[in-house]
N, C-alpha and C positions, 0 to 999 in steps of 0.2 A: 322669401329668400330666392326662390327660383326666378322670380321676376327680376330681382336685383342682379342675380348672376347672369341672366340673359343680357341685361344692360351692360354688365361688366365686360362682356365678350363682344361688344358691338364693333370693336376695332379689328377683329380677326377677319381673315379672308373668307368670303362667301358665307358670312353669318347673316341670316335674315331675321330682322326684328319684327315681330307681329304687331298689328295695329293697336293692340291693347297693352303694349309694353309700358313700363313705368316711365313717366315723363314729369318734368318740372320746367317751368318757364318763369320769366321775369318781365314785368311790365313797368315802364316808366311813363305811363299815360295819365289819364285823368286823375288818378289817386294822388299824383304828385304835382298837381297843377298850381298849388299855392306858391307864390313867389317868395324870394328872400327879402322880407321887409326889414327896415331899420326903424320901425315906428316906435312911438313912446307910450302906447296904451299900457294900462296896468296889466301885469302878468301875475299869475299865481306863483310862478317860479322863474327866476332869472339865474342862469349859470354863467359864471365868468370863467372861461377856459373850455376849450373843445378837445382836450385830450381824452384818454380812455375813461377816466373818472367823470369828466365833464360831459362828454357827448352821451355816454351811457346814462348818466343821471337825467339829462335832458330828454332822451327818448323815453325812458321809463316814466318820467313825470307826465309826458304827453300821453302815454298809454294809460296812465291812471286818471286821465281826464283833466289834467291841469294845463292851463294856458302857459306855454313855456317859450322862453327866448334863450339862446345860447350866444355868448359873445366870445370871439376868438381872434386874437391879435395877429396870428401867423397868416391868416387868409387861406389856410389849408387845415382841415380838421384832422384829428388823430393825435395831436400833440407831439411831444418828443418821441414817444414810442413808435408811432407810425411813420413820422417824417424823417427823423434822424436818430432812431434808436432801435427798438426791438425788431421791427420789420426789415428795414434795409440791412441790418447786421445779419439777420437770419438768411436773407437772400444771398449775401456774400459768403456766409459760412457754407451754404449749400453749394454754391458755384465753385468755391475754392476746394471743397471736399470732392466734388466731381472731378476736378482737374487732378487733384492729388491721387485719387483712386485710379484714374486713367493712366497716370504716370507710374504708379508703384504697384498696383494690384491687378489690373486687368489681365496681364499676361498669364498670371497664375490660373485664371479662369478661362484661358484659351481664347482671349480676345487680344489680338495683336495688330499693331499698326506701326508705321515708320516713325512718326513724329507727333508730338503733342505741343501745341503752342497756346500761349495765353493771349487773348484779345481783350485787354483790360477795358477798353472803351465799350465793347459789346457786353462785358460782364456788368459794368456800371449801368449800361442801358437797360439790361434786364431788371436790375435792382430798381432803377428809377421808374420803370413801367409798372412794377408791382406796387410801388408806393403810390403812384398817380392813380391807378385803378382803385385802390383801397380808399384813398381820400375822397375820390368822386363817389364811391359807394356809400360813404357816410353821409355826404350831402344828399344823396338819393333817399337815404333812410330818414333824414330830417324832413324832406318833402313829404314822404309817405306818412310820417307820424305827425305832420303839421307843426313842426318845431320851427320857430322863426330864427334865422341865422343872421347875426350881425358881425361883419368883419371889421375889427378894429380893436383898439386898446381901451379897456374899461377901467374906470377909476371911481370909487365911491364919492358921491356928493352927500348922501345921507343913508341911513340903514335901509331905505327903500328906493333909492335912486342911484343909477350908475351913469356917469358921463362917458361917452364913447367917442374917441377920435378915430373916425373910420379910415380905411385904407384909401378912400377916394378924397381924403383931405377935408371932410366935413365933420361936424360934431352933432351928436344926437344924445338925448337922455332916455334911458330905458328904465321904466319903473316896474317894481315887483314887490309883492307881499312877502315873498321869501327869496333871499339871494344866497346862492351857493358859491363859495370860493373854491375853484378847482383849477388853479393856475399852475399846478405841477411844480417842477423843480428845474434848476439850471446847473450848468457845469460848475463844480467847485474848483477854484483855482488854487495855486500854491504860492506862498510869499516869494516875491522876486522873479516869478516866471510870467512872462507875457505870452498869451496864446494868440498867435497870428494866423492859425489854421493853414499854414504853409510848412514851416519848419517845426514849430511847436504847435501841436494840434490837440484839440479835444476829440471826443468820439465823432463829432460832426465832421471835422476835417479828415479823420481817419477813414471815414466812409466815402470820401470823395477824392482821394489821392489820384493823380493822373499818371503816376509812374510807380513801379514797385520799388520801395527803398531797399538799398542793399543791407542797411542796418537800421533796426527800429528799436528804440528804448521805450518801454511801457512803464510809466510810473503809476503803480497801484495794481494789486493783484486781486481785484474784485471781478464781478461778472463781466463788466465792460472790457477791462484790460485783458483778461484771459481770452475772451471771445475775439476781440479785434486782433490780438496777438496771434491767435490761431489762423485767422484769415490770411494775414500777410506772411506768416511763416510757411503756410502751405504753398503760397505763390512764390516763395524763394527768398524772402527776407530772413536775415539773421536777427532773431528777436531776443531781447534781454528784458526781463520783467523785474522791476525793483519794488519791493514792498517794505515799508517802514514798520508796520504793525507785526506782532508775533504770529498772527494767523492770516490765512488767505481765504477768500470767499466766506466771510463770517455769515452765519445764520445757522452756513449751509447744512319613504314608505317602508315598512319593515320587510326586508328581503335579505335572506341569509345565504342565498346562492346554493342551497341544498338541492340535490337531485332526488329522485325517488329511492335511491340507494343510500342508506346511512353511511356517513363518512365520505361520500363522494360529492364534490361540488363542481360548479361550472361557472365560468365568467367570460366576459368579452364577446367576441363575434358569434360564439356558439350558442348564446342565449338571446332571447328577444331584446330588442333595443337597437339604438343606432350603432352601426358598425364603424366605430371611431376609435382610434388608438387611445385618446384620453379618457373615453368612457370605459375602455377595458382596464386602464390603470386604476380608475376609481373603483371598478368592480373588484379588482385584485386586492386593493387596500382594505375595502369594506369586508370582503370575504374572510381574510385572515384575521381581521379584528374580531369578527364573530367567532371564529374558531378559537381565538385566544380569550374568549369570554368578555370581550369589550363590545361596545355598540358601534356598528358600522352604518354608513348611510350613503346612498346615491340617489339623487333626485333627477331622473332622466328628463324631466320637463325643463331642467336648468343646465343642460349640457350644451355648450356653444358649438356651433359648426362654422367652419371657415373654408372658403374657396380661394386658393392662392393665385388668382388671376391678377392682372393689374388694370384697374384698381382691385384690391381684394374685396371680398364680400363675406361678411360675418353676421351671425344671427344667434340669438338666444331667446328662449321663451316661445310664446305663441305668435303665429302669424295673424294678420287681420282676418283672414278667412276662417281660421280656427276659432277666433273670438266670436265671429258672427254665428258660426254653427252652434256655439254654446249659448247663444242668446244673451250675451253680456253686453250691456250698454257701455260704450267705450268712446274715448277720444283719441285722436291721432295728432302727433306733432312731428313735423318734418323740417329739416334744415339742410339746405344745399351746401356742399363744400365750397362753392363759389363765394359764399359769404364768410369763409374762414380765412383769417389773415395769414396763418402759417401756410395753408395750402396754396394761397395766392402767391406768397413770397417765394415759394419753391417751384412755382409754375406747375402744380400737380393738383388741380382743384376739381377733378372728376368725382361725381358721386353725391351722396347725401346720407343723413342719419334719420331714421324713422323710429319713433317711440309710440307704443300702444299702451294706453292706461285705462283702468276701470273708471267709468265716468263718475260714479258716486264717491268712491274713496280715493281716486287718483293713484291707486296701486299700479305699479308697472307690470304689464302682462307680457310684453315682448319688445325687444330692441333689435333693429336690423340696420346694419351699417355697410355702406359701400364707399371705400376710399383707400388711399394708400395707408398701409398698416392697420386696416380694419381688424385684422386678426389679433392685434395687441389691444386695441381700444375696447373690444367687446367684453373684456374681463371686468371692467368697472360695472358694466351692465349686468354681468353674471352675478357679481356680488350684490348689486342692488336687488335683483330677484331673490337671492338667498335671504335677504332681510325684509322681503315684502315692502321694499321702499316705494315711496311715491315719486312721481316725476318731479314734484317740487323739491323733494330731498336731493335729487340729483342736481337740479338747477341751483340749489343753495350750497352745494359743495364747491368750494373755491377751486377753480381750475387754472393752472399756470398759463400765462400768456407770453408769447404766442405758441400754442400747441394745437394739433389736430383735435385733441380731446375736447377742446372748447365747444366743438360742434355737437357733442353729446348733450350739453346743457342748453343749447340754443333753442331746441324745439319748445322748451318751456319759457326761457327768457328770450322771447322772439324779438330781440333788439337788432340783430344783424341780418335779418332777412333781406335779400337783395331785391329788390325789384330789379463855381469854378475856382480851382486853386492853382498855385504856381507849381513849377517843376521842383520836386523835392530833392532831386539829385544835382542841382546846380547851386553854385555859391558855396558859402561856408558850411562846414559841418556843425551840427548841433552837439552840445556836450551836456552830460549830466554827471553830477558828483554823487556817488553812493558812499555813505558813511555807515559802516556796519554798527549795529547796536551791540553794546558790550553785554556779556553774560550769556550770549546765545551759544547753542551747541555748534561745534566746529567740524569742518572738513568732512561733511556727510555728502557723498555723491550718490544720487538716486538713479539707478537704471542704466539702460543701454540705449544706443541710437534708436530714435523713433521716426520712422517714415521719412527719413532725411530732413526732419525738422530740426533746425538749429535754434533752440530756445534756451536762454540762460535765466534761471530764476534765482534771485537773491531774496531770501525770505528769512523770517526770524526763527525762533526756537522751534523745537519739534512740534508739529501741528497738534492742537488739542481738540478742536471742535470736530464733530463727526463729519460734517460736510467738507471741512477743510482737509481732513485726513483723506477723504475719498477723492477730492479734487487733486490732491498731491499725488495719489496713486494713479489718477487719470493721466498724469504727465510723466510717469516714471520712465518712459522710454526716451524722454528728451535728452539731448546731449548737455552735459555739464550743468546739471541742476545742483546748485550749491547752497548750503545753509551756512551762513557766515558766523563768525565768532567774535566780532569786535576787533578793533585795530585801526590801521591807517585807512585814510580815504582812498577810494579807487576812482579813476576818471574813465567814464564810459563814453565812447564816441559813436555817433549815429547820424544817419541822414535825416531822420525824423524822430521826434520825441512825442509820444502820446501821453497826455496828462489824463489819467483816469482815477483821480483820487476821491471820487464820490460826487455827490450832488447836494446842492443847497435848496431849501424850499424857496419858490419864487413868490415872495410876498411884498417885496419893496415896490414902491410906485403905484400901489393899488389904492392909496388914500385910506388905509386902515386907520391911520391916526386921526383922520377927519371924523370918524364915527366911534372911535374908542375901542376898536377890536384889539385885544391883547395878543402879544406874541412872546415867545421865549427868547433866550439869548441868541439862538441861531435862526430866528425868524419863523419858527413853526407856530401854528395857531392852536392853543389848547381848546379842546371840545369835550362835551359830555357824551354819553352813550348814544344820544340822538344826533350827534354831529353839530350841536348848537354851540356857537361861540358865546362869549360873555355879553354880546349885543343881541337883543331879541330880534328874530327874523333873519339873522345872518348865520349861515352855516359854512362849514369847511370840510373838505374831503381830500383823499389822495395824498400826494407828496407834501402838501402844506401842513399836514397834521402828523403827530407822532405815529410811528409804525413803519414797517418795511416799505421802501420806495419801489414798489412793483406795480406794473400796469394792472394786473388782475386784482390786486388788493384795492386799487383805486376804483375799479369797476364795482367791486363788492360794496365799497363805501358809498358810491353814487346811488346804487339801487336801494340800499338800506336807508340812506338819508331821505330820498324822495318818498319812500314808503312811510317813514315817520311823518313827513310833511303832509301826506295824504291821509293821515289818521290810522295807518296800519302799523304792524309791528315789523321792524327791520332787524337784521342780525348779521354781524360779521365776527367770526372767531379767529383772531389773529394767530392763535396757536395752531391753527389747521390750514394755514396758507402755504401752499407748496412753493419751493424755490427750485429753479433749474439753471444750470450752467451749460450753454450750448457748445461746449468743446466736443472733441471726439476722442473717446466716448463721452456721452453726456453724463452729467452728474445731477441728480435730483433728490430732494429731501422734503419730508413733511413731518411735523411733530417735533419731539424733543431729541436732542443728541444724547449720547451716553454720558457725557460730562454733565449735562444739565440734570439728568436723572440721578446721577451720583450726588450732586449738590443738594438735591431735594431729599436725599436720604431714603429713596425708594428702593426696596429690594427688587431686582429685575433679572431677567434672562435675556440672552442674545442668541439669535439664530442667523447664520450666514450661509450663503450659497454662491459659489463662484460661477461665472458665466461659462467657464470651461466645462462645466457639467451639463450645460444646456444644449440640447440637440440642434435647435434652430440657429443658435449663435455659432456652433461649430460648422453647421452645413453651409453657412454663408461666410465662413472664415472671418468672423468678427466677434471673438469670444473674450474680449477684454472686460474686466470688471467683476462686480459682485452685487448681491443684494444683502442688506443687513436689516434685521428687524429687532427692535427692543420692546419687550413686553413686561408688564408688572408680574412679579414672580407668583404672588398669591392668586391673582384673578386671571392671569394670562391676557389682560387688556393690553392692546397695542398702544405703545407710547410714542414710537417714532419709527419711520421707515426711511432708509437711505439706499439709493440705487445708483450704481455707476455701470452704464452699458450703452450700446447703441439704442436710441429711442427711449432713454430713461425718462425724458420729459413727458412721454405719453404714458408709460407704465405707472408713474407715480400717482395717478388719479384714482386707481383702485385702492391704493393705500389711503389717500385723502378721504375717500368715502368710508373706508373702514374706520378711520379715526372719528369721523362724524357720527358713526353709529356705536362708538365705544366697543368695537369688535375685538374679539380675541384672535390670537394668531391661529388658533385651531379653526376659527370661522373662515379665515382666508384659506387655510390649507384644505378645508373641506368644500370649498367652492371649486367646481370643476373648471379647469383651464384647458383650452383647446391645445392640441398637439399637432405639429410642433410650433410653439410660439416662444418668444423671449419671456413673456409673462409667466410661463411655467416656473421661472427662477424665483418669482415672488412667492409662488405656492411652496416651492421647495424650501425657501428660507423660512417661511412660516412653519413648515413641518419641522425644521431644525430647531425652531424656537421652543415649541412645546413637546417635541418628541425627537424624531430623527428624520433627516432627509433620505430620499431613496437613491438619487443618482450621484452621490458623492460618498 
C-alpha cells in the first residue's frame, strides 16, 4: 500500500519516486504481430458481432485455446455500448456534471471565477477521443489474444458457414465449428415517427447534437432517456420526459476489550491495532455487544485503509510482502485503470487494481487499489475477505458496465488488459402529442427546483417498483414533475425530440431462416442454459436472447457460452445482475424489489439509511439519497439492495457479491467499512435491517 501511495503522490511538487516504485507498462510489439485476416479456414469459434458480448466471448474463447474469428459490421469494435451508448453517454454525463458543478456549486467551496462557458465542440471532442481510444484498445486485445477480426456484415450460409460482405466491398466465407450470434440490439422506433437524427433523434443523434436545444422532449423514461435528458438539462435545455408505462426505469478472534480491571474496557486508538476511526467504531460496537451478553467480533486483518489523495489508494488484507514472509504460495493479478472504460470515458485513468490470492485454493489474501474512488471500491474486497472468497468468485460476480468496479474483476478475467448532424435550432419546431393514461393519480407535484434544471416528467401512476421509486426520488428537486390523471391531449413543443422507447434485438438480415434458427415474435432467439439455439453448433448471447439488455449481462453471457463450448462449466445468474442509472445522484439496484418479495409471499424486513447521516456525503456537500436493504425475515438473507447517491454504481457491487454468497444483512454490517466513505451507508442500512443503525 505504501508503494501505491507513493505512486499516488507522484504529481505533487518535489516528490521523488524511488527506482523500485510500482510500475506498469504496455507493449504493442511482437505479441500483437498477427494481422487482421479475413480468411476462410475452419475456426473453433466464430462470433458474429463485436459488442460487449461478442468481443468478450471472442477473447475468452481464444484464451481457452480455441481458434476464433470475430465479425463486426460497424468497423469499430465495442458495439452500441462503446460507440454510441454507455461510454459516450458517460463521457457527456461527466462533462455536463463538471459544468453544472462549476456553475452552481463551486462558489460554496470557495472557488470563484467570473464566467463559465460551454464549448460544446470541445466537449464532444473529449467524448469522441475516449471512444476512439477504447475501440482501438479492443483491436489491440484481439491482436494480443490472436483473435482474427473481419470487418463486414455477416450472414449465415449454413450452420457452419458465414458469408461476409466486407467493408472493402469484397466477400469472404468464414467457417466455424461453433458460431455465436452476438449482434446486439437496435433502436426501437415508434409508429408514425421517422427518426432523422436531426430533429427527431435516437440516442445516437442525442450524443452528437451540434447545438444545445432550447427545448428537448424525451419519449421514454428508461435508462437512456433519463441519462440523455440529464446531459442536456445540465447544459441549459428545458427537458420534458414523457412515459407511457406506469413505471419508470423498470427493473430498477475472541476479544472482549476487557482491561485488567473488572468492568473497565478499552477500545479504539488506546489499544493495539490500526489507529483508524472505522476500526474504533468496530471496537465500540463489539465491546458493548459483549457487555450486553452478545457475541461481538472485529477482525483486524480485514480492516480497510484509505489514503484520500487523487487518485485514492485503498487496501485490505495482506500485502505481497506479508504473504511472502508467511511462506504462502500465491498468485498476483493486476489490472491497470487504463483498461477500464469508465475511467477512460471520464479522462481519469490513473492507477491499478492488484489482487493477491493463495495459489492452491485461490482464496483472496489481499486487495490493493489505486484509482479515483478507491475508498469506495475497496469494500467489495473487504466483504470478499470476510467470506474467504476466491478471486474467481469476485470475477464471476456480475459488475455493472461501465463502472470503475469492473477493474476489480479484471485481474481474474484478464480480457481487457491493455497492451455530423444538422442545426437543431433552425427550421420548424418538432412537436409531440402527450395523451395521459386514464385512471392515474392526479395533480401530484414532486419537490422543489433542482440545480436550475428544468425537467418536466409526465409519468403514470404512483411508482411501484423499488428502483422506479428511487429514480423518482432522485429527480424530486426537478421543476414541475407531474403525474397525470387522464384527460385531454396536450401538445408539447420542442427543438429536438429524443425517442428512447427501448431497443429491439438485431436478428433480421442474418440469414437465420436459411438454417432454421427459431426466433420469438419480437425477434429474440430462444436458447437453453448453454446458450444453444435449436440448431446444433449455433449459439446466441446478449441482447438477441431474453434477459436484460445490458452490456455487462452480455459480457457474462459471452464468457459462460465459450466456457460451455470449451467443455467447462459456465454460469450467469440473471437475478444478481446489477442495474445502474447514471443520473445525479446515481441509482443502482441488485436483487429483488420490495414488490417482488411481496408477490412471492416472503416475510421480510427492510433497513434504510439516508445519505444525510453519512459523514463523507455531508463533508462533500452531496448528501442526496439513501440505501435500502431487503432481507428475509427468518434467515436475514439479503434479497435486494437499492442505492441512490453519488457513485451508487460503484457501491452496488459490494451488494452484488453479498447476494452471490447468500449473505445476511448482519454479514454486511459486520464487514469493516473505511471511514469516511459513502460505503458506510451500506453498512448502516444493513445494521438497520437486522438491528439498529448508529448514525440516524
